N, C-alpha and C positions, 0 to 999 in steps of 0.2 A: 716348211721354219723343220730346220732340224732342232733334237733337246738334247742335252747330254746328260751324265751323272761321271762318278767318280768309279772307276774300275772296284769290283768286291772283288774276295776268294773264290766265288764262285763262277766267275770269269777269267779261268786262271786256260783252260780248255779255248773258248772262243779267241785269245790272243794269240794259244798257242795256234790253231789253226791260218790265223792272219800271218803269223809271223813267218810260218812254214810253206804260204804260198807261193808258187815258182817265182812269179814276177818279184813280190816281196824279196824274197831271199835274193833274187840277181841283182836289183836294186840297192841291197844292202852292204855294208862293208868289210860284211862275216856273212860269207855267201851262202858258208854249208848247212844243212838242213839244222835243226837245233831237236834235240834229244827231251820226251816228255819230260823228264828229270830236270833237268838244264833249266830248263822253263820254267818250271814250276815252282824251284830253289830261287830263280832270277826275282820270278814275281812276287812269290811272300813276300823278299826280300825290300823290292820295292812298293808294296802298299803298307810297307813300316817305314820307310823313308821319309820322314817327314824333307827332304831337301827333293823328291820326285812329285811329280802331278799326274795320272795316268785315268782317263777320261775317256767316257763313249758316250758316242754319239750314235745315236735314233732317227728315224726319216719319221714321216706322221702317224704311218703303220704301226708303230713302235718295232720297225728291225734295228737290229746294231749295221750301222752302215760304212763306223769306222771307227778308229782309236788316235788318239794324240796323246805324246807323254812328253811332260818335259822333264829333265833333271838339273838342277840346279848344284853349283857349285862354289862355297863359298871360296875365296881366296882373301887370306889377310892383305891389308889397306889396298883392293883396290874391287873393282865392282864384281860380282857373283857373275862368274856365267851360264848362262841358262842355256839347254841344250833342247832343241824340238825334234823328234821325229814322230812319224804320224802313219796308216795305214790306212788305205781303202778297201773294203770287200768287194772282194773279185768279179760279185753280180753287180756291183754299183759305180763299176769305174768309167771312164766318159761321160759323167753327167753333173760335172767341173763343183761335185764336192769337196774333194780335198781343201780348193781354197774358201771354201764355208768352214769347212772344220779348222782350218788353220786361223782364221780369222775369227770365230768366235773362241777357239779353245786360246788363244793369245790372250783376250779381254777378260777369260778369265785365270789368265798366270796373271793380270797386272789385279785384280783384288787381290787373289793369294801376295803378289811378292812386292808390290807398287811398283814402283819407273825402274825399268830395266831395260835391260837390249837381250834379243833373240838371237842365235845362233842357228842356224839351218846348217846345217857340212851336206853336199849333195852333190854327187858324181855327175861329172861332165858330161856323162849321155844319158843324164837321166832327163830327158825333156820336161816330159809328163812334171814333175816334181819343179823343176825350176819354172815351169808359166804357172804352176798355181802357186805357189810363195810370191812370183812377179803382183798374180793379182791379189792377193794380200797382200800387195807395202812391203813383200821386203826386199831389200839393197844389194846388189853382186859388193864384195867388199873387198873380194881376190879370192886367192887361193889359199890351200892348207894342207899342210903335210900330217894334220891332225888326226886322221884316218884312213891309215896306206895300211895295207895287207903286206904281208913279211915278201920282199919283194921284190914288191911292186913301187915306183916310182913315180906314178902319177897322181897328183894332189887332186883335193878335192877342190869343189866352190866352197866358197863359204860367202851364207845370202845373214843380210841383219838387220832384225828389225828393233825401232828404242819404242817404247810403251809409251 
């Protein structure tokens, strides 16, 4: 059983290490390494943002195994868009934890923001994420150009789950 807590300022370095993991960077829409200064400023803003929810999950031994982040974009006269992002510690990959993190985090998100639709944007080649989100009940909605790198015409996949 995984436990969770909300991220705290002292977690900045843990998030930084997860964000700069080579496999995580490869699957991110912006794949360049992130500087500690840039990350710390971003992390501080997100912790203070009422439209962001950053969660850290730990295993039975109390070791952090990954993080899930939700970012809500309130849009006038429309349902909010809530985007999910996650990463699993490199030493914990291949254990089926990602789908557990997603399922538990979505339940927490529902408690915070009620009935919502969660949006997961995934690179088509990221088969591990696709499988994890599908196991967690997300359905392929189609392709999206929301997160393309400059000069990249290849769209990403949009998976949705209504809570």
